[in-house]
C-alpha positions as CSV (number, residue, x, y, z in Angstrom):
1,X,-18.8,48.8,21.4
2,X,-20.4,48.0,18.1
3,X,-17.4,49.4,16.2
4,X,-15.0,47.2,18.3
5,X,-17.3,44.2,17.7
6,X,-17.3,44.8,13.9
7,X,-13.5,45.2,13.9
8,X,-13.1,41.9,15.7
9,X,-15.4,40.2,13.3
10,X,-13.5,41.7,10.3
11,X,-10.1,40.6,11.8
12,X,-11.5,37.1,12.2
13,X,-12.6,37.0,8.6
14,X,-9.2,38.3,7.4
15,X,-7.5,35.6,9.5
16,X,-9.7,32.9,8.1
17,X,-9.2,34.0,4.5
18,X,-5.5,34.8,4.5
19,X,-3.8,32.7,7.2
20,X,-5.9,29.6,7.3
21,X,-6.5,29.3,3.6
22,X,-2.8,29.8,2.9
23,X,-2.0,27.1,5.4
24,X,-4.6,24.8,3.6
25,X,-2.7,25.4,0.3
26,X,0.6,24.6,1.9
27,X,-0.8,21.5,3.5
28,X,-2.1,20.3,0.2
29,X,1.3,20.9,-1.4
30,X,3.1,19.0,1.3
31,X,0.7,16.1,1.1
32,X,1.2,16.0,-2.6
33,X,5.0,15.7,-2.1
34,X,4.5,12.9,0.4
35,X,2.4,11.0,-2.1
36,X,5.0,11.6,-4.8
37,X,7.8,10.3,-2.4
38,X,5.7,7.2,-1.6
39,X,5.4,6.5,-5.3
40,X,9.1,7.0,-6.0
41,X,10.1,4.8,-3.0
42,X,7.7,2.0,-4.2
43,X,8.9,2.2,-7.8
44,X,12.6,2.1,-6.8
45,X,11.9,-0.8,-4.5
46,X,10.1,-2.8,-7.2
47,X,12.8,-2.0,-9.8
48,X,15.5,-3.0,-7.3
49,X,13.7,-6.3,-6.7
50,X,13.3,-7.0,-10.4
51,X,17.0,-6.2,-11.1
52,X,18.1,-8.4,-8.2
53,X,15.9,-11.3,-9.5
54,X,17.3,-10.9,-13.0
55,X,20.9,-11.0,-11.6
56,X,20.2,-14.1,-9.5
57,X,18.6,-15.8,-12.5
58,X,21.8,-14.9,-14.5
59,X,23.9,-16.4,-11.7
60,X,21.9,-19.5,-12.0
61,X,22.4,-19.6,-15.8
62,X,26.1,-19.2,-15.2
63,X,26.2,-22.1,-12.8
64,X,24.0,-24.4,-14.9
65,X,25.8,-23.7,-18.1
66,X,28.8,-25.6,-16.9
67,X,31.2,-24.0,-19.4
68,X,34.2,-22.0,-18.3
69,X,34.3,-19.7,-21.4
70,X,31.1,-17.8,-22.2
71,X,29.7,-17.8,-25.7
72,X,29.2,-14.4,-27.4
73,X,25.4,-14.1,-26.7
74,X,25.8,-15.0,-23.0
75,X,28.7,-12.6,-22.7
76,X,26.8,-9.7,-24.2
77,X,23.8,-10.5,-22.0
78,X,26.0,-10.5,-18.8
79,X,27.7,-7.2,-19.9
80,X,24.2,-5.6,-20.4
81,X,23.0,-6.8,-17.1
82,X,26.1,-5.4,-15.3
83,X,25.6,-2.1,-17.1
84,X,21.9,-2.1,-16.1
85,X,23.0,-2.5,-12.5
86,X,25.0,0.7,-12.9
87,X,28.5,-0.7,-12.6
88,X,30.9,2.1,-12.3
89,X,34.1,0.3,-13.1
90,X,35.7,-0.9,-16.3
91,X,34.9,-4.4,-17.5
92,X,37.9,-6.6,-18.3
93,X,38.0,-7.8,-22.0
94,X,38.2,-11.6,-21.4
95,X,36.7,-13.3,-18.5
96,X,35.7,-16.7,-17.4
97,X,32.2,-17.6,-16.3
98,X,33.4,-17.8,-12.6
99,X,34.9,-14.3,-13.0
100,X,31.6,-13.1,-14.5
101,X,29.8,-14.7,-11.5
102,X,32.0,-12.9,-9.0
103,X,31.7,-9.6,-10.8
104,X,27.9,-10.0,-10.9
105,X,27.8,-10.6,-7.2
106,X,29.9,-7.6,-6.5
107,X,27.8,-5.4,-8.8
108,X,24.5,-6.7,-7.4
109,X,25.7,-5.8,-3.9
110,X,26.7,-2.3,-4.9
111,X,23.3,-1.9,-6.7
112,X,21.4,-3.0,-3.7
113,X,23.4,-0.7,-1.4
114,X,22.8,2.3,-3.7
115,X,19.1,1.4,-4.0
116,X,18.7,1.2,-0.3
117,X,20.5,4.5,0.2
118,X,18.2,6.1,-2.3
119,X,15.1,4.7,-0.6
120,X,16.4,5.7,2.9
121,X,17.0,9.3,1.7
122,X,13.5,9.5,0.2
123,X,11.9,7.9,3.3
124,X,13.7,10.5,5.5
125,X,12.4,13.3,3.3
126,X,8.9,11.8,3.7
127,X,9.2,11.6,7.5
128,X,10.4,15.2,7.7
129,X,7.5,16.4,5.5
130,X,5.0,14.5,7.7
131,X,6.4,16.3,10.7
132,X,6.0,19.6,9.0
133,X,2.4,18.7,8.1
134,X,1.6,17.9,11.7
135,X,3.2,21.2,12.9
136,X,1.3,23.1,10.2
137,X,-2.0,21.4,11.1
138,X,-1.5,22.3,14.8
139,X,-0.7,25.9,13.8
140,X,-3.7,26.1,11.5
141,X,-5.9,24.7,14.3
142,X,-4.7,27.5,16.7
143,X,-5.4,30.2,14.1
144,X,-8.9,28.8,13.5
145,X,-9.6,28.9,17.2
146,X,-8.3,32.5,17.4
147,X,-10.6,33.5,14.4
148,X,-13.5,31.8,16.1
149,X,-12.8,33.5,19.4
150,X,-12.7,36.9,17.7
151,X,-16.0,36.2,15.9
152,X,-17.7,35.2,19.1
153,X,-16.3,38.2,21.0
154,X,-17.3,40.5,18.2
155,X,-20.8,39.1,18.2
156,X,-21.0,39.5,22.0
157,X,-19.9,43.2,21.7
158,X,-22.4,43.9,18.9
159,X,-25.3,42.2,20.8
160,X,-24.3,43.7,24.2
161,X,-25.5,47.1,23.0
162,X,-28.9,45.7,22.3
163,X,-29.0,44.0,25.7
164,X,-27.9,47.1,27.6
165,X,-30.4,49.2,25.7
166,X,-33.4,47.3,27.1
């Protein structure tokens, strides 16, 4: 009886050390990834908002300038803005302000769409990680209960010898 009690106690200690501690490490790693994803999502959102505001401000400048042909400085600024919004097409050489305005609206729409796709993908990754964390926590809880049960049974078996002796 004592040997069986000692074996159960030893198995519970091994479960606690190898299974539960390993799960703790895995949980910490997954929580770190969730935190990282939250940061990436927030930064992408803020960057997207800043770029959108910059594009809308440029559209306002175009409308308020009232000229049909852009000067060199404005033309370079608009080209840089369109590049910053990750335009994938080829820019025509000569354009009027209204054409720049239309192109800017198109590029801004594409940029917003790609930003939202990026954010949605990261959010889905985060949700899946959070599901894995919950499943891992439940599994860890079960293993802790098994280890505790083995400890209690082992203690009962060890103490039962003393009880039966008297």
